[in-house]
N, C-alpha and C positions, 0 to 999 in steps of 0.2 A: 761565575759567569757559565763555565763549562758545566757545572753541576746543574743549573738551571735549564741549559740547552738539553742535557741528558734526560732530565726529569719530563721536560716538554716533549722530547721525542717519544720516550716510553709511553706517556699518556696519548699521544698521537696514534701510535701503533696500536695501543690497546682499544682506542676508540673505533679505529678502523677495522680491526679485527672482529670486534663484537658487532660492528654494523654488517660486515661481511657475512657473519655467521647468523644474523637474524633475517637477512634477505631471503633464503630458501624457506624459512618458516613463514613469513609474510606471503610468499608465492603460493604456498600451499592452502592458504585461506580462501574459500571460493567466494566469488562476487556475490553470490546469493545470499551469503550470510550476513550482508550489510543491512542496516535498518530499512533502507528504501532502494528499490532498483527501478530507475526511471525508464519509461517508454516501453513497457509491456502493452502488447495489443489486447484488447478485449472486445468482443463483438456482443451486442444485444440484438436478438432476431424477434421482431414483432410480426404481427399478422401482415403488416404492409411493407416492412423494409429491414434491412440490416443496417445497424448503427455502430460505427467503429469508434472506439475511445483509446487514447494513450493514457494508460494509467501507471501510477507509481504504487508499488506493492509495499505496504507496510509490514515489515518482518520483525518479528519480536515484540515482546511486551512494552518496551520503551517506545518503540516507533508507532506501535498501535495506540498506546495512550496518548502520544503527541499528535498523531494524524495530521490534519490540515490547521492545527493551531497556529496563530500568529500570521497567517499568509493573507495577503490583501487581494489577491485575484487568483483566478483559475480559468485556464483556456476553454473555450466552449466545448471542445472535443476531449477534455482531460478529465481525470478523476483519481481517486485514491482507492486502492482495493485493500481490504482487511480481510485475511483468510483465517480459519479456525479449523483445526484438525485435532480431534474429532469434532464434527458438528456438535453446536451446543446453543442453548439459549444465550444471547448477549444483551447488553445494555450500552447504548451509545449516549453522547452527550455533546454540547456545543461550547463548552467552557473555553475561552481564549480563542474561539474560532470567529473570525471577522466575516467570512463569506457565507451568505445564506446557502443552504445545501439541500438537494434531495438525497435521501438514503434509500438504497435499493437491497433489500435483503434477499438472499437466495439459499437455496437448499443444496445438498451435495451433488445433485445432478444438474446444477445450473438453472433449475426453474425458479423464477422470481416468486417469493412467497410473500412479500410485503413492500410496500412503498410508503415512506414518510416523506411528504412534500413540503418544501419551504420551511425546514428547521430554522429556528430563530437564532441568529448569531449571538454569541456570549451567553447563551441560556445554560443553566445547569439542570433543567429538566431532563428526567431520565426518559430514553427513547428505546423501548424494548423491541427485541426482534419479533416477539410473538410466537416463539417456539425454537426449536433446534435449527441453526442455520450454519452453512459451510462458510458464509461470508457476507460482507456488506460492500457495496460500491457506493462512494459519495461522489456526487456531480453538482454542478451548479444548480441552484434552486430554478425550478420551472423546466428543466431539461426533460423529465418523464413526461410531463403533460405536452410539452412542444413536440416530442418525437412519438408520443402516443405509446410510451412504455407502460405495460400493465402487468398486474399479477398473472403469472402462468407464462409469460414470455420466457424466452431462453437466453442465458447468459453464458458466453463461451470464453474460455480462457485456458491456457495450458495447465494451470493448477487445479481446474474444476473437471471432474469427471462427467462427461456427456455421454450416454449409451450410444455408441456406434458413429459418433460426430466428432469432427476436429474443426478448429478455426480455419477458415479459408483465406 
């Protein structure tokens, strides 16, 4: 019995020591390294208005491949932001995505270069960016038309360089 208690105590001490040793390592990992960071603010400026969205930023290849797959709803003022550095041609799809979406492609300076409206849920059709882009914003289908968002409008986000401008 004493031998069992001694072994148990040694295992407990070893586990606590290992756990304490890992805490500083975990604390050093920045929050932005995670696959998605919620509630980033993104602004789209049209000729008529400024539209504010709360966006999740898909970080890393796995999060970008998953995107909004398997979700059943998205708030009206929400979206998912995919960023590419350096800018490059990209291809999106709607595999396992149940929400119809608008895809808003933009250049490195934040200018919207292409809008694909009402992408069909669950479709595996390829949706190309039409050229090199810094990223794409996915929002609920119909949002671009409802808000009057058009090619040439300006997208503002801390990760997107806009000459002489910052989100307000």
